[in-house]
C-alpha positions in Angstrom: 17.5 1.2 3.6 19.2 -0.3 0.6 19.4 -4.1 -0.4 21.4 -5.5 -3.2 19.4 -6.9 -6.0 20.8 -10.1 -6.7 18.6 -12.0 -9.2 16.5 -13.7 -6.5 13.4 -12.7 -4.7 13.7 -12.3 -1.2 11.4 -13.6 1.5 11.1 -11.6 4.6 9.2 -12.4 7.9 8.7 -9.2 10.3 7.7 -9.9 13.9 5.5 -7.4 15.8 2.4 -8.1 13.8 0.2 -5.2 14.9 3.0 -2.8 15.6 3.6 0.5 14.1 7.2 -0.5 13.0 6.4 -3.8 11.7 3.5 -2.2 9.7 5.8 0.5 8.3 8.5 -1.9 7.2 5.8 -4.1 5.4 4.3 -1.4 3.4 7.7 -0.2 2.2 8.9 -3.7 1.5 5.4 -4.6 -0.6 6.6 -1.9 -3.0 9.7 -3.3 -4.0 10.1 -5.6 -7.1 12.9 -7.8 -5.3 10.7 -8.9 -2.6 8.4 -11.6 -3.5 6.9 -12.3 0.4 6.5 -10.2 3.1 4.7 -11.9 6.5 3.9 -10.0 9.5 3.7 -12.5 12.6 3.0 -12.1 16.4 5.6 -14.6 18.3 4.2 -13.3 21.5 2.9 -16.9 22.3 5.2 -18.8 20.1 8.0 -21.8 21.1 10.6 -19.9 19.3 12.4 -23.2 19.1 9.8 -24.8 17.0 9.1 -21.7 14.5 10.5 -22.7 11.2 12.5 -19.7 9.7 13.7 -21.8 6.9 11.3 -20.5 4.3 12.5 -16.9 4.7 15.6 -15.0 3.6 15.2 -12.3 6.4 14.1 -11.9 9.6 13.5 -8.3 11.0 12.6 -8.4 14.8 11.1 -5.1 15.9 8.6 -6.7 18.2 8.3 -4.9 21.7 6.1 -5.0 24.6 5.2 -1.3 25.7 3.4 0.1 28.2 4.0 -2.4 30.9 6.2 -2.0 33.9 9.1 -4.3 34.5 8.0 -6.0 37.7 8.6 -9.4 39.3 5.1 -10.1 38.5 5.9 -10.0 34.7 9.4 -10.7 34.6 9.0 -13.6 31.9 7.7 -11.4 29.4 10.6 -9.4 29.6 13.4 -11.9 29.7 11.8 -14.5 27.6 12.6 -13.4 24.1 
């Protein structure tokens, strides 16, 4: 993954706070000199309409729900995001 350095430092939010992909991405971006800020965040219980994304330049959304079958009882989990 390559980003063009444009003279400004980038601020990144990565969803899936405890996930493998989010942690790998955060580690990767922390080593880059053109990244000023990386935040990992769980959005599972967030109201996405009220989430303030204006302070970030990039949002990476690898968050996922795993190890749960899609059933009528947990339908909201699968279709709410």
